[in-house]
C-alpha positions as CSV (number, residue, x, y, z in Angstrom):
1,M,-58.1,-14.3,21.9
2,D,-55.1,-12.7,20.0
3,D,-54.2,-13.9,16.6
4,P,-51.4,-16.4,16.8
5,V,-48.3,-15.2,15.6
6,L,-44.7,-17.1,14.4
7,E,-42.6,-17.6,17.5
8,S,-40.0,-19.7,15.9
9,D,-38.6,-20.3,12.4
10,R,-40.1,-23.9,12.6
11,D,-43.6,-22.7,13.2
12,A,-46.4,-22.2,10.7
13,I,-49.8,-20.7,11.1
14,V,-52.8,-22.8,10.1
15,K,-56.1,-21.0,9.4
16,V,-58.8,-23.3,10.8
17,N,-61.4,-24.3,8.3
18,A,-63.2,-26.7,11.0
19,C,-62.4,-27.9,14.4
20,A,-64.6,-30.4,16.7
21,I,-65.1,-30.8,20.2
22,C,-63.4,-33.8,22.0
23,G,-65.1,-35.7,25.4
24,S,-61.9,-34.6,27.1
25,D,-62.9,-31.1,26.4
26,L,-65.8,-31.4,28.8
27,H,-63.3,-31.8,31.8
28,I,-62.4,-28.0,31.1
29,Y,-65.9,-27.0,30.6
30,H,-67.0,-28.3,33.8
31,G,-63.8,-26.7,35.7
32,H,-61.6,-29.8,35.9
33,S,-58.9,-28.5,33.8
34,F,-55.3,-30.0,33.0
35,S,-53.5,-26.9,34.3
36,E,-53.9,-24.1,36.8
37,D,-54.2,-21.7,33.9
38,L,-57.3,-19.9,33.0
39,G,-58.2,-17.7,29.7
40,Y,-56.4,-20.1,27.3
41,C,-58.1,-21.3,23.9
42,V,-59.4,-24.6,24.2
43,G,-59.6,-27.4,21.5
44,H,-57.2,-30.0,19.7
45,E,-59.0,-31.4,16.7
46,A,-58.6,-29.3,13.5
47,V,-58.0,-29.1,10.0
48,G,-57.1,-26.0,8.0
49,E,-54.9,-24.2,5.4
50,V,-51.5,-22.9,5.9
51,V,-51.1,-19.2,5.9
52,E,-47.7,-18.7,7.1
53,V,-44.8,-20.5,7.6
54,G,-41.3,-19.7,9.3
55,R,-38.0,-19.7,7.5
56,A,-37.1,-23.3,8.7
57,V,-40.0,-25.1,7.3
58,T,-39.3,-27.0,4.4
59,R,-42.0,-29.7,3.9
60,L,-45.2,-27.2,3.8
61,K,-45.9,-24.3,1.9
62,V,-48.5,-21.7,1.9
63,G,-52.0,-23.1,0.8
64,D,-51.6,-26.6,1.8
65,K,-54.6,-27.9,3.4
66,V,-53.3,-30.0,6.5
67,M,-54.7,-31.8,9.3
68,M,-53.0,-31.4,12.7
69,P,-52.6,-34.4,15.5
70,A,-53.9,-33.1,18.8
71,A,-50.5,-33.7,20.6
72,V,-47.2,-32.2,19.4
73,G,-43.6,-33.0,19.9
74,C,-40.2,-31.7,19.0
75,G,-40.3,-33.2,15.4
76,A,-36.7,-33.8,15.4
77,C,-36.0,-36.9,17.8
78,A,-36.3,-40.5,17.0
79,S,-39.5,-40.9,18.9
80,C,-41.0,-37.8,17.6
81,L,-39.8,-38.8,14.1
82,A,-41.5,-42.5,14.3
83,G,-44.9,-40.6,15.1
84,N,-44.5,-41.3,19.1
85,V,-44.7,-37.7,20.2
86,I,-45.7,-39.3,23.8
87,H,-42.4,-40.1,24.4
88,C,-40.6,-37.2,23.0
89,A,-37.0,-37.5,23.9
90,T,-37.0,-33.5,24.4
91,Q,-40.0,-33.9,26.8
92,S,-41.2,-31.0,24.7
93,G,-44.5,-32.9,23.6
94,S,-47.6,-30.9,24.4
95,C,-51.6,-31.1,23.4
96,Y,-53.0,-28.4,22.0
97,G,-55.6,-26.2,24.3
98,L,-54.8,-27.6,27.9
99,S,-53.0,-24.5,29.1
100,S,-51.5,-21.1,27.6
101,K,-48.5,-23.4,26.8
102,L,-49.8,-24.2,23.5
103,Q,-53.0,-22.4,22.7
104,G,-56.1,-24.5,21.4
105,C,-57.7,-25.1,17.8
106,Q,-60.9,-24.0,18.4
107,A,-60.3,-20.5,17.0
108,E,-60.0,-19.1,13.5
109,A,-56.1,-19.8,13.2
110,V,-53.5,-21.6,15.3
111,R,-49.7,-21.6,15.8
112,V,-48.3,-25.1,15.0
113,P,-44.7,-25.6,16.6
114,A,-42.0,-27.6,14.5
115,A,-44.6,-27.8,11.7
116,D,-42.9,-30.1,9.1
117,A,-43.4,-32.6,11.8
118,N,-46.7,-31.5,13.7
119,A,-48.9,-30.7,10.4
120,W,-49.6,-33.1,7.7
121,V,-51.1,-32.5,4.1
122,I,-54.3,-34.3,4.0
123,P,-53.6,-37.4,1.9
124,E,-55.3,-38.0,-1.5
125,G,-58.5,-39.9,-0.9
126,I,-59.3,-38.6,2.2
127,S,-61.8,-36.3,3.0
128,A,-61.7,-32.9,5.0
129,D,-64.3,-34.3,7.4
130,Q,-62.2,-37.6,7.6
131,A,-59.2,-35.9,8.1
132,L,-60.6,-33.8,11.0
133,M,-61.9,-37.3,12.8
134,L,-58.1,-38.7,12.2
135,T,-56.9,-35.7,14.1
136,D,-57.4,-37.6,17.5
137,A,-61.0,-39.4,17.8
138,M,-60.5,-42.1,15.1
139,A,-56.9,-42.3,16.1
140,T,-57.7,-42.7,20.0
141,A,-60.5,-45.2,19.3
142,W,-58.1,-47.4,17.2
143,F,-55.3,-47.0,19.5
144,G,-57.9,-48.3,22.3
145,A,-59.0,-51.1,20.3
146,R,-55.2,-52.1,19.3
147,S,-54.4,-51.7,23.2
148,A,-57.3,-54.2,24.1
149,D,-55.4,-57.3,22.2
150,I,-58.6,-57.7,20.0
151,R,-57.9,-60.7,17.8
152,S,-59.9,-62.5,15.1
153,G,-62.9,-64.5,16.7
154,T,-62.7,-62.8,20.0
155,S,-65.4,-61.4,22.0
156,V,-65.2,-57.6,22.8
157,A,-67.0,-55.2,25.1
158,V,-67.0,-51.4,24.4
159,V,-67.9,-49.6,27.4
160,G,-69.2,-45.7,26.7
161,L,-70.6,-45.0,23.2
162,G,-69.7,-41.4,22.8
163,P,-68.0,-41.1,19.4
164,I,-64.8,-42.5,20.3
165,G,-66.8,-45.4,21.7
166,L,-68.7,-46.1,18.6
167,M,-65.5,-45.5,16.5
168,A,-64.1,-48.4,19.1
169,V,-67.0,-50.4,18.2
170,E,-66.2,-50.2,14.3
171,S,-62.5,-50.9,15.1
172,A,-63.2,-54.0,16.8
173,L,-65.3,-55.3,14.3
174,V,-62.5,-54.5,11.6
175,M,-60.3,-56.3,13.5
176,G,-62.2,-59.4,13.3
177,A,-64.2,-59.6,16.7
178,A,-66.7,-62.4,16.5
179,Q,-69.0,-60.4,19.3
180,V,-68.9,-56.9,20.2
181,F,-70.9,-56.0,23.1
182,A,-71.7,-52.0,22.9
183,I,-72.5,-50.5,26.3
184,D,-73.9,-47.4,27.2
185,L,-76.9,-45.6,29.1
186,V,-78.4,-43.8,26.0
187,P,-80.6,-45.9,24.1
188,E,-80.0,-43.8,20.9
189,R,-76.3,-44.4,21.0
190,R,-76.8,-48.2,21.6
191,R,-79.1,-48.1,18.3
192,L,-75.9,-46.8,16.7
193,A,-73.8,-49.6,17.7
194,A,-76.5,-52.0,16.9
195,D,-76.5,-50.7,13.7
196,L,-73.0,-51.3,13.0
197,G,-73.3,-55.0,14.1
198,A,-72.7,-54.8,17.9
199,I,-74.9,-56.4,20.5
200,A,-76.3,-53.1,22.1
201,V,-77.0,-53.5,26.0
202,G,-77.5,-51.3,29.1
203,P,-75.1,-51.2,31.9
204,D,-77.3,-52.5,34.3
205,E,-77.6,-55.7,32.3
206,A,-74.3,-55.9,30.7
207,V,-72.5,-58.3,33.0
208,D,-75.4,-60.9,33.1
209,M,-75.9,-60.6,29.1
210,V,-72.1,-61.0,28.2
211,R,-72.1,-63.7,30.6
212,E,-75.0,-65.4,29.2
213,L,-73.7,-65.0,25.5
214,T,-70.1,-65.9,25.7
215,H,-71.4,-69.0,27.7
216,G,-69.9,-67.8,31.0
217,R,-66.4,-66.8,29.5
218,M,-66.9,-63.1,29.5
219,A,-65.2,-60.6,27.1
220,D,-61.6,-61.2,26.0
221,S,-60.9,-57.4,25.6
222,I,-62.5,-54.2,26.9
223,V,-62.4,-50.9,25.5
224,E,-63.4,-48.4,28.1
225,A,-64.2,-45.1,26.7
226,V,-65.4,-42.9,29.4
227,G,-62.9,-42.7,32.4
228,I,-65.0,-42.5,35.5
229,D,-64.8,-45.1,38.4
230,A,-68.1,-46.8,37.7
231,T,-67.4,-47.6,33.9
232,I,-63.9,-48.6,34.7
233,S,-65.2,-51.1,37.5
234,L,-67.8,-52.2,34.8
235,S,-65.0,-53.0,32.5
236,L,-62.9,-55.2,34.9
237,R,-66.3,-57.2,35.8
238,L,-66.8,-57.9,32.1
239,A,-63.3,-59.3,31.8
240,A,-62.6,-62.9,31.0
241,R,-59.6,-65.1,32.7
242,R,-56.6,-63.4,30.6
243,A,-58.4,-60.8,29.3
244,T,-57.2,-57.1,28.2
245,V,-58.8,-54.3,29.4
246,S,-57.8,-50.8,27.8
247,V,-58.8,-47.3,29.2
248,I,-58.6,-44.9,26.9
249,G,-61.4,-42.2,28.8
250,V,-59.8,-39.6,30.4
251,A,-59.8,-40.7,34.1
252,Q,-59.8,-38.0,36.5
253,S,-60.3,-40.0,39.8
254,R,-57.3,-40.0,42.2
255,K,-58.4,-42.9,44.6
256,F,-59.6,-45.7,42.3
257,E,-59.7,-49.0,44.3
258,F,-58.1,-51.6,41.8
259,P,-59.2,-55.3,42.1
260,I,-55.6,-56.4,42.1
261,S,-56.0,-59.9,43.8
262,R,-58.7,-60.7,41.4
263,A,-57.0,-59.3,38.4
264,F,-54.0,-61.3,39.6
265,G,-56.1,-64.5,39.8
266,Q,-57.8,-63.9,36.4
267,G,-54.3,-63.2,35.1
268,L,-55.6,-59.8,33.5
269,T,-53.7,-57.1,31.3
270,F,-54.7,-53.6,32.1
271,R,-53.7,-50.8,30.2
272,I,-54.6,-46.8,30.4
273,G,-53.3,-44.0,28.4
274,T,-53.3,-41.7,25.4
275,C,-52.3,-42.4,22.0
276,S,-49.9,-41.0,19.9
277,V,-52.0,-39.8,16.7
278,P,-49.5,-40.0,14.0
279,E,-48.3,-43.5,15.3
280,E,-52.0,-45.0,14.3
281,W,-52.3,-43.2,10.9
282,P,-49.9,-45.7,8.8
283,A,-52.9,-48.3,9.8
284,L,-55.8,-46.2,9.5
285,I,-55.3,-43.8,6.6
286,P,-55.7,-46.9,4.2
287,L,-58.8,-48.0,6.0
288,V,-60.3,-44.9,6.2
289,R,-59.6,-44.2,2.5
290,A,-61.1,-47.8,1.3
291,G,-64.4,-47.3,3.3
292,R,-63.5,-50.1,6.0
293,L,-63.6,-47.3,8.6
294,R,-65.8,-44.5,8.1
295,P,-65.5,-41.8,11.1
296,E,-67.2,-39.0,9.3
297,R,-70.5,-40.7,10.1
298,Y,-70.3,-39.7,13.6
299,I,-70.5,-36.0,12.8
300,S,-73.9,-35.0,14.2
301,H,-73.7,-31.2,14.1
302,R,-72.1,-28.4,12.1
303,M,-72.3,-24.9,13.5
304,P,-70.3,-21.6,13.0
305,L,-67.7,-21.1,15.6
306,A,-69.5,-18.2,17.1
307,D,-72.3,-20.5,18.1
308,G,-69.5,-22.5,20.1
309,A,-71.0,-22.2,23.6
310,R,-74.2,-23.7,22.0
311,A,-72.3,-26.5,20.7
312,Y,-70.9,-27.4,24.1
313,E,-74.3,-27.3,25.9
314,L,-75.6,-29.8,23.4
315,F,-72.6,-31.9,23.6
316,D,-72.6,-31.9,27.4
317,A,-76.3,-32.6,27.6
318,R,-76.0,-35.5,25.0
319,A,-79.1,-33.6,23.4
320,D,-80.3,-33.4,20.0
321,G,-78.5,-36.6,19.1
322,A,-75.3,-34.8,19.7
323,L,-72.1,-37.0,19.0
324,K,-69.3,-34.9,16.7
325,M,-69.8,-31.5,17.3
326,V,-68.0,-29.6,14.2
327,M,-67.6,-25.9,14.3
328,T,-66.5,-23.8,11.2
329,A,-64.8,-20.4,11.2
């Protein structure tokens, strides 16, 4: 890829110190892209150092260590200024690494548009590893748990124990859940969830186990962190009356058969979508700084960027205990 250059006076160029692979990157890896483009740089989780700024950039300076939210906005409208880049009033919001519109962060350097709003100096007390997890994964997990209406004393099921699912388990416990059922096919990932204090269970026995341990009530909140038909269907089957199902797995299905009659009868709330990362930071940063949430523990591998192909192979195969794959330039 060509080195990035300033395209606007509001841009900055950031030298990437570390970047990570997100589960949604695997869709691109398998050829199920988010655009018709080919040949663009992938990746939307990165931290680094500012090496160049446009003339209109006032908040950042060369040498600042920054973290970059996965998605960006115009940085000037009311929604963006509130951290809600998903609802950017100018509709200029975009995510790094999904097309050539905004090149990705799995690179030696990246261009940050509207840099004063879209790159944040890493807060004091937050490590570079923690900051990297806050650029997407931890924020998405927290968003998913928050969207599931988790309250103190309730029962929660998390379906899918990749890095975001494990972070959702941790989030649910911090939010006060009395029971957290952690569901995944991979025994090693279930063990990690059990170490956090969750009730680990395989998908084939999940419905019966949740029914037994909730005395027939089922789960009050469900966080789905995979995004395929089977896991979304399982999530709906785990739901109690008036439960909330929160789907944060990147769903690719175009013909999912939603059980509308059953959902109506149970009074279910169903939410699906992506988070606006900066919107979650005011709650998350103090919790991470205090050690209540430890997203850095899910980093399983550190590899040079030159070994990126191998990092994708391991992550895709869920081999060698692969969770969060971090690459350094």
